C-alpha positions as CSV (number, residue, x, y, z in Angstrom):
1,M,-18.9,-185.5,-71.1
2,K,-19.9,-182.6,-68.9
3,K,-18.9,-184.6,-65.9
4,Y,-15.4,-185.1,-67.2
5,N,-15.1,-181.4,-68.0
6,W,-16.0,-180.4,-64.4
7,L,-13.6,-183.1,-63.1
8,F,-10.8,-181.8,-65.3
9,L,-11.4,-178.2,-64.2
10,F,-11.4,-179.2,-60.6
11,L,-8.2,-181.1,-60.9
12,V,-6.4,-178.3,-62.7
13,T,-7.6,-175.8,-60.2
14,F,-6.6,-178.0,-57.2
15,V,-3.1,-178.7,-58.6
16,G,-2.6,-175.1,-59.7
17,F,-3.2,-173.6,-56.3
18,S,-2.0,-176.4,-54.0
19,C,1.8,-175.8,-54.2
20,N,2.1,-172.0,-53.7
21,K,3.1,-172.2,-50.0
22,E,5.8,-174.8,-50.6
23,L,7.4,-172.9,-53.5
24,D,7.9,-169.8,-51.4
25,L,10.0,-171.4,-48.6
26,K,13.4,-170.0,-47.9
27,P,16.2,-172.3,-46.9
28,H,16.9,-172.4,-43.2
29,K,19.0,-174.2,-40.7
30,I,22.2,-174.1,-42.7
31,Y,25.0,-174.5,-40.1
32,Y,28.4,-173.6,-41.3
33,D,30.0,-174.9,-38.1
34,N,29.5,-178.6,-38.8
35,F,29.5,-178.3,-42.6
36,Y,32.5,-179.7,-44.6
37,Q,35.5,-177.4,-44.0
38,T,38.2,-179.3,-45.9
39,G,38.4,-181.7,-48.8
40,D,39.0,-184.5,-46.3
41,D,35.7,-183.8,-44.7
42,A,33.9,-184.1,-48.0
43,L,35.7,-187.3,-48.9
44,S,34.8,-188.8,-45.5
45,A,31.1,-187.9,-46.1
46,V,31.2,-189.6,-49.6
47,N,32.9,-192.6,-48.2
48,A,30.3,-192.9,-45.4
49,V,27.5,-192.9,-48.0
50,Y,29.1,-195.6,-50.1
51,D,30.1,-197.7,-47.1
52,V,26.4,-198.3,-46.3
53,L,25.9,-199.7,-49.8
54,G,28.6,-202.2,-49.3
55,S,27.7,-203.3,-45.8
56,V,24.1,-204.2,-46.6
57,N,25.1,-205.9,-49.9
58,Q,23.1,-203.5,-52.1
59,Y,25.9,-202.4,-54.4
60,C,26.5,-204.7,-57.3
61,N,25.1,-207.7,-55.4
62,Y,22.8,-209.0,-58.2
63,L,24.5,-207.3,-61.1
64,W,25.1,-210.6,-62.9
65,L,21.4,-211.5,-62.6
66,I,20.3,-208.1,-64.1
67,Q,22.7,-208.6,-67.0
68,D,21.2,-212.0,-67.8
69,I,17.6,-210.9,-67.5
70,S,18.1,-208.1,-70.0
71,S,19.6,-210.5,-72.6
72,D,18.1,-213.4,-74.5
73,D,19.8,-215.8,-72.1
74,C,16.9,-215.6,-69.7
75,N,14.9,-218.1,-71.7
76,S,17.7,-220.6,-72.1
């Protein structure tokens, strides 16, 4: 039991002090020159993200299979 108490104390101490440096970071490298200037720029960025899903057949490719697995039809 004493071993578990020391282990717990060590883990709490390690987790408590390990993230201080990462929490104090300030955002950097924000470039307003190449950021979205208009609504069309934002729409183009969203379309580019969703285009990748369609080109690699990841978006709704196996949706029919997932629907059957979650029902009782998977045993029949």
